[in-house]
N, C-alpha and C positions, 0 to 999 in steps of 0.2 A: 770623890769618893767613888768605889768601884761597885761593878757588880760582881758577887762573889764567885758566881758559877762562870766567870770568864776571867778571873784574876784582873792584873793590872791592863788598862785599857790602853795605855800609852806606855811603850818602853823607852827607857834612857840610856844612851851609851856615850861615855867621852871618848874621842878620839883626839888626843892632845888639847887644844885650844877649842874645838869643835864638838859641840853637843848634837849628838843624832838623836832625834826624837821619831818614834815609831808607832802609828797609829795600829793599834794591837786587836782588830776584830775581824781577823784574816776570814771566818768562815761565814762573815756577813758582808764581806769587800769593806770592811772597816767603816761599816755605816756610822753615820754621826747619832750621837744621843746626848743628853746633858751630862751623863756620868762620865763619858769620854772628854767633852769638853771641859769639865771642871778640872780632870788630871792634867789635859793639854794646858790650859791656861796656868794651872799651878806652877806647872813646870817651866813653862815660860817665866813665871815670877821670879821662881829659883835662880833661873839663868841670868835674869837682868842684875840680881844682887851678886852673882859671882863673878868677881873681876878676872877670874881664869877662863870664863867662856867669853870667847871673843867672836864666834859666829856660830849658827845653829842649822841643822839639816833637818827638815821634815820629811819623812817618807813613810809608807804604808806596809804592814807585813802580809806577805803571802802576795797573790796576784793583782792586788788592787791597791789603788792610792787611797781613794776614799768615794764610795757609790752613792755619796748624799744622805739625806737625813734617813734614819731607819723607817724603811715603809711600813712595817708592824706598828710604829706609832703612827704614822699617817693614817693609817686605816682605821684607828679609833679616836680621831680628833673630834673633840666636843668643844666648840668654840669659848664656851663658859669655862669647863673645867680645866682646859689644856692650858690656858693662860696664867702663866706664874711668873714672879719676877725673877729675873737672873741677875747675878751678882755684878755683872759686867756687859758691855756691848759685845756682839758677836764680832765685831771688827777689831776687837782687843789685840788680836796679833799685829796690826798696822802700826799700833802705839809703840810697841818696845824699839829700844835705840839699837839694839844688838841686831846685825844682818841676819835675815831669815831666808833661806833658800828652800824651796820645794824640789825634793827629786820624786817625781810622778811616775810610779815605777806600773801603774796600770790603770783601769778606770777611773776617771775625775767626774763625777757628775753633780749636778746641781749644787747643793751646799759643799760637797767635796770640791768641785772647781771653785765655788767661791772662796774656801781656806785656803786653795793654792795661788788664787790672786791676791788674797791679804798677805802672802809671802812677798818679799822685795825681787827676787828672782824665781825662773822655774825651770828645771833641767827635765828632761822626759825621754822615751823611747820611741823607736819608730812606729811602734804599734799599738801605744798607749790611746785609749779612746777619751776624748774631752767632749763634755757635753752640756749645756744647760740644763735641759731637760724639765724645765718649767711649764712651758706651754702644753706638751702632750699630758701633764697631769692636773691640767687646769689651774695651777700657780702662776706668780707674776714673778717679776726679777728682783730676787729676792737680796735684802741685806747689803743695799748699795751698789749691785752689780750694774744698775742701770747708770751710775756714776763711772764706776771703774771699766768697764768694757770699751765704751765711746772714747776714753781717752787712752786707752790701751791701743786700741786696733781701728778705730774710726766708727763713724756713726752706722755707716751702712753695713759694714762687716759685724756692728754688735748686734744691730737688728736682725741681720740673717741668722746669727746663731741664738737670739734669744727668741724670734718669731717661729723658726722651724725645729729647734731642739735637736736640730742634725749633729752628728756625731763627727768630730774632726779627729785626725790621728797626726803622728808627731811632726812630721815634715809640712803638712798644711798649716798646724799649729804655729810652726817657726815661721813660716813664710808671711803669715798675717800678722806676726808680732805677739801672739798670745803667749808661748814659751820662749826661751832664749838659747836653750842647746837643744839638741837631739843627739842622744849618744846611744850605743848597742845597751841591750838591757842588762847584760851582765857585767857592765862598766858604769852603771847609771849612778849608784851609791858613791862608788869611788871617786867618779868625777865632781860630784858635788861636793864631797868632802875635801877633795883637793882644791877645789875653787875656795871655798869656806876656809880651808888653812892658808891660802895664800892671803885673803882678807885678815886672818887672825895674826898672822905673823909679820907681815909687811905694812899694816896701815894703822893709823891711829884711831883707837876706839871714838875717842872724841871728834875727830874729823867724821868719821862715817857718821855717828850719831846726829852731828849737826847737819850734814849733807841730807840724810834721810828725812829730817824735819823741815828742810829747804825745800825740797822737792815736792813733799807732801804739802805745807802751808803755801807754797806760791802757785800750786795749782789752783788756789783760790783767790789769788790776788791778781793785779795787774803788772807789766813788765816794769813799770817805773818803781813801783814797790819793790818789788822783787831785787832789782839793782840796788836801792837804796838799803836794803836790810841786809843785803850781800856784802855791801860795802863796810857796813859797819861789823859785820860779823869777822870779815877778813882782818879788821884792826883789832878786833879783841883775840883772835886766834893770834897774833904776834905776842901776846902777854901769857900765853900758856908754855908749859914745857913740852909740850908735842912738836912745835915748829924747831925748838931747839935741837931736840932729839932727832928729828927728820933730817936737818941739816947737818948734824953732826954725823949721823950714821953713813950717809951720802958721801961725806967727804972722806971718812973714815974706812969705806969700802967695808961696812958690816951690816949685820942685819940691825934692825932699830929695835929698842927696847922701850915702847911704850907704855906710860901709866894707865892703869885700869880706870873706866867709868867710876864715879862716885854712885853710891845708892839712887834708886830713881827720885827720891824724895829731896837729894841733896844737888840737883842737876841743873838750879836755877843759872849757873855760872856757863851753861851753852849759849846762853845768849837768845834762844828762840824758842817759843813755845811750841807743844804739839797741837795740831789742829784740832779744833773743837769736836770735830764728827768722831774723832778717834781717841778722845778721852774716855776713860774704863767708868761709866757710871752704870748702874742698876737700869735694867728694861725691863719691860713686859713682853708678853707675848712670845713665848718659845713654843714652837710647834715639833719639838724633839724631844718631847720628855720620856722619861726611861718608862 
């Protein structure tokens, strides 16, 4: 659903095998609300079912990526009235098998930073400002950020960003592992799309989907279980056409032509489930109501 006064809250553009999604509330620095979330998640659903979409880039319109939850909504929170069941968990983007890359073009604060961290990789600019922003607003580490941040940048750095709510810019964010690339602002989207295009044209969708699931699942297991499951997955991979195509394209010195993924409900053959924390189930308590 969209806010009629604003038009589409998420823009969608195809660039070959890459889908570019743009959060589109530029006058509010793309602040998050439930309508925007619904449009974003619906577009992710569509992309997961489109075999021609092999990678996704998420960015923001105007000068911001996402300023977090819409402050106009936070100002009128009523604990009873604002609790509402949402169709899926806010971490839904972590559950998709298609590679998802954030192009952080400007401020990413609070929930905006969380959504960037739900992506697989993050590109940003030298001047983009990133902040958890929760403590100065009297909030807590929302939507699993207390799980993600320590695993991404270490415990003490995670606590630094959470307790202080201080702003970090591109180069510091890169040095601590919060982002993966820093590029000039006028090159950001093209750089992210170029990387996504490499994934889309050179890598097996099945391989990438399985590896995404491995990384998320094995963060919750011990090393021995990860090795045992990986050994089994490797044996299963030999039975897929992707391996034959990967070897043949290498020997023939040509670009590979990998088959698309099956629809999400038919992906049991990938051999590894999505982690329980990222299954898209209904949830209560949304504090970003329209």
